[in-house]
C-alpha positions in Angstrom: 107.2 -21.5 166.3 106.8 -17.4 166.8 108.0 -15.9 169.9 106.2 -14.2 172.3 104.9 -10.6 171.7 105.8 -9.4 175.0 109.4 -10.5 174.9 109.9 -9.4 171.4 108.6 -5.9 172.0 110.7 -5.7 175.3 113.8 -6.5 173.5 112.8 -3.9 170.6 112.8 -1.2 173.4 115.6 -2.5 175.2 117.7 -2.2 171.5 116.0 1.4 171.1 117.4 2.6 174.6 120.9 1.2 173.8 121.1 2.9 170.7 119.2 6.1 171.7 122.0 7.0 174.4 125.2 7.0 171.8 123.3 9.1 169.5 122.1 11.4 172.4 125.9 11.7 172.9 126.8 12.3 169.4 123.8 14.9 168.8 123.4 16.8 172.0 124.2 20.4 172.5 127.5 21.4 173.4 128.4 24.8 174.6 130.3 26.3 172.1 133.6 28.2 172.1 133.1 31.8 172.6 134.3 33.4 168.8 134.6 37.0 171.0 137.2 35.3 173.4 139.1 33.3 170.9 139.3 36.6 168.8 140.6 38.8 171.9 143.4 36.2 172.6 144.3 36.7 168.6 143.9 40.3 169.1 146.1 41.0 172.0 149.4 39.1 171.1 149.3 38.1 166.8 149.2 35.1 166.0 150.6 32.1 163.8 150.2 31.9 159.9 150.7 30.7 156.9 150.9 33.2 153.7 150.7 31.0 150.5 151.5 32.9 147.5 150.4 31.8 143.6 151.3 33.4 140.3 150.7 32.3 137.0 153.9 33.7 135.3 157.1 33.5 137.3 158.0 36.8 137.9 161.6 38.0 137.9 161.4 40.0 141.5 158.8 39.3 144.0 158.6 40.9 147.2 155.9 40.1 150.0 156.0 41.6 153.2 153.9 41.8 156.3 154.8 45.1 158.3 158.6 45.5 157.9 159.3 41.5 157.5 159.9 40.1 154.1 158.2 36.6 153.6 159.7 35.6 150.4 163.6 35.8 150.1 163.8 33.4 147.0 161.5 32.9 144.1 160.2 29.4 144.0 157.5 27.3 142.3 154.2 28.4 142.5 152.2 27.8 144.9 155.2 29.1 147.6 154.3 28.6 151.2 155.8 30.5 154.4 155.2 30.2 158.0 155.2 33.6 159.5 153.9 35.4 162.8 151.2 37.9 161.9 150.3 40.9 163.8 146.8 41.7 165.3 144.1 40.7 163.1 142.0 43.3 164.9 142.3 46.0 162.4 143.2 43.8 159.6 146.5 42.7 158.3 148.6 44.6 155.6 150.0 42.5 152.9 152.7 44.6 150.5 153.4 42.8 147.6 155.4 43.8 144.5 156.9 42.0 141.8 158.0 42.7 138.2 158.0 40.2 135.0 160.1 40.2 132.0 159.3 42.4 128.7 156.1 41.0 126.4 154.6 39.0 129.8 151.1 39.4 129.2 149.1 40.7 132.3 149.1 38.3 135.2 147.5 37.5 138.5 149.3 37.3 141.9 147.1 35.3 144.7 148.4 35.9 148.7 146.4 33.5 151.0 146.7 33.9 155.0 145.6 31.2 156.7 146.2 32.7 160.7 145.9 29.8 163.2 142.1 29.9 164.9 140.9 32.0 162.0 139.5 31.7 158.5 141.3 31.3 155.5 141.3 34.5 153.2 142.6 34.8 149.6 142.8 37.9 147.6 143.9 38.4 143.9 145.8 41.0 142.2 146.4 41.3 138.3 150.2 43.1 137.0 149.5 45.8 134.5 152.4 46.4 132.2 154.6 43.7 133.4 154.7 44.9 137.5 152.4 44.9 140.3 152.7 46.8 143.4 149.8 46.4 145.9 148.7 46.8 149.8 145.9 44.0 150.0 144.3 44.2 153.3 142.9 40.8 155.1 140.2 41.9 157.9 138.4 38.9 159.9 134.8 40.2 161.1 
């Protein structure tokens, strides 16, 4: 025995409505958070951030500063992570990196990543020359 076509069409339509309502809520438009408003709040008072330092060869001396604040106090295994308050990101953040390696170490790389709360992660790599590195790296968010 086959079912009644009008009842089958009604049940099919009912299933469509039951599925359409949650799907419309999931895929519907929402008002996005204004990026300019978030950036303005971050610019005014600075932001918490994560600073990550990676290196290929362990340096003898490593100094990573943001402003006057020394972030790396002891050389640990790579990668090193430090929670640090970052100044206003409006004009960019300057990170001062100094490192020296033992005599005979080939040119090597140091990568610094900044991950401020609410902003995208930025990463910069610098190469040493003659077993030393002295760089100012500027991170910018637009």
